C-alpha positions as CSV (number, residue, x, y, z in Angstrom):
1,M,-29.6,-11.7,-11.3
2,E,-31.5,-10.1,-8.3
3,N,-34.7,-11.0,-8.6
4,E,-36.1,-9.5,-5.8
5,N,-39.8,-8.3,-6.5
6,M,-38.9,-8.9,-10.4
7,E,-41.2,-12.0,-10.4
8,N,-43.9,-10.1,-9.8
9,R,-42.9,-7.4,-11.9
10,K,-42.4,-6.9,-15.7
11,I,-38.8,-5.5,-16.9
12,T,-38.8,-2.2,-18.1
13,I,-36.0,-0.1,-19.7
14,S,-36.0,1.7,-16.3
15,S,-35.6,-1.3,-14.4
16,R,-32.5,-1.8,-12.1
17,V,-30.9,-5.0,-12.5
18,E,-27.7,-6.5,-10.6
19,V,-26.1,-10.0,-11.0
20,A,-27.0,-12.2,-8.1
21,Q,-24.1,-13.4,-5.6
22,E,-24.2,-16.9,-6.3
23,V,-23.7,-16.3,-10.2
24,V,-20.0,-16.1,-11.4
25,S,-18.6,-15.4,-14.5
26,C,-15.0,-14.7,-16.5
27,D,-14.2,-13.1,-19.6
28,Q,-12.9,-15.3,-22.3
29,A,-12.3,-13.8,-25.5
30,G,-15.4,-11.8,-25.3
31,E,-17.7,-14.1,-24.5
32,D,-18.6,-14.4,-20.8
33,P,-19.2,-18.3,-19.7
34,I,-21.5,-17.8,-16.9
35,F,-22.1,-20.1,-13.9
36,N,-25.2,-20.5,-11.9
37,M,-23.8,-22.1,-8.6
38,K,-27.3,-22.7,-7.3
39,D,-28.2,-25.3,-10.5
40,G,-24.7,-26.0,-11.4
41,V,-25.6,-25.1,-15.1
42,Y,-23.2,-23.0,-17.3
43,Y,-24.3,-20.5,-20.0
44,G,-22.6,-18.7,-22.8
45,L,-23.3,-15.1,-24.3
46,D,-21.9,-13.7,-27.6
47,P,-20.2,-10.6,-27.6
48,V,-23.0,-8.0,-27.4
49,G,-24.3,-10.5,-24.7
50,A,-21.1,-10.1,-22.8
51,S,-20.8,-6.4,-22.9
52,I,-24.4,-6.3,-21.4
53,W,-23.5,-8.7,-18.8
54,N,-20.3,-6.8,-17.9
55,Q,-22.5,-3.9,-17.5
56,I,-25.1,-5.2,-15.3
57,L,-22.3,-7.1,-12.7
58,K,-22.5,-3.9,-10.8
59,P,-26.2,-2.7,-10.1
60,A,-27.4,-0.9,-13.4
61,V,-30.3,0.9,-15.0
62,L,-31.4,-0.8,-18.1
63,V,-31.8,2.5,-20.3
64,D,-27.9,3.4,-19.2
65,V,-27.2,-0.3,-20.4
66,R,-29.1,0.4,-23.7
67,D,-27.5,3.9,-24.2
68,Q,-24.1,2.1,-23.9
69,I,-24.9,-0.6,-26.6
70,L,-26.0,2.3,-28.9
71,H,-22.8,4.0,-28.5
72,E,-20.4,0.7,-28.5
73,Y,-22.1,-1.1,-31.5
74,D,-23.8,0.3,-34.7
75,V,-27.5,-0.5,-33.8
76,E,-30.8,1.0,-34.0
77,E,-32.7,2.0,-30.6
78,E,-34.9,-1.1,-31.2
79,C,-32.2,-3.1,-29.8
80,Q,-34.1,-2.1,-26.8
81,S,-36.4,-5.0,-27.0
82,D,-33.6,-7.1,-27.7
83,L,-32.0,-6.0,-24.4
84,L,-35.3,-6.4,-22.3
85,E,-35.5,-10.3,-24.0
86,L,-32.1,-11.1,-23.1
87,V,-32.6,-9.6,-19.2
88,E,-35.5,-11.5,-19.2
89,Q,-34.2,-14.7,-20.0
90,L,-31.3,-14.3,-17.6
91,V,-33.7,-13.8,-14.8
92,E,-35.4,-17.0,-15.9
93,V,-32.5,-19.2,-16.4
94,L,-30.2,-17.4,-13.4
95,G,-33.3,-16.9,-10.6
């Protein structure tokens, strides 16, 4: 994930995020394995996480990602906190 200025800034629903070039992934039956070429570690996402991942492969504003999740899945707006938590974890492990 691009963390330019993200390290000193809290991620919010209005944050714009994108995947860093050194992070690659592929779709395998709805579960996207992610490989960080910097540290050589693989990570995996469940189908909802994979949907979020696919939306941020190109620069995306998290409010738009949240709205798409609300449209795709039978979830409440409270999913926003889960979305922010996932993005924060991705920034932490993928740098």
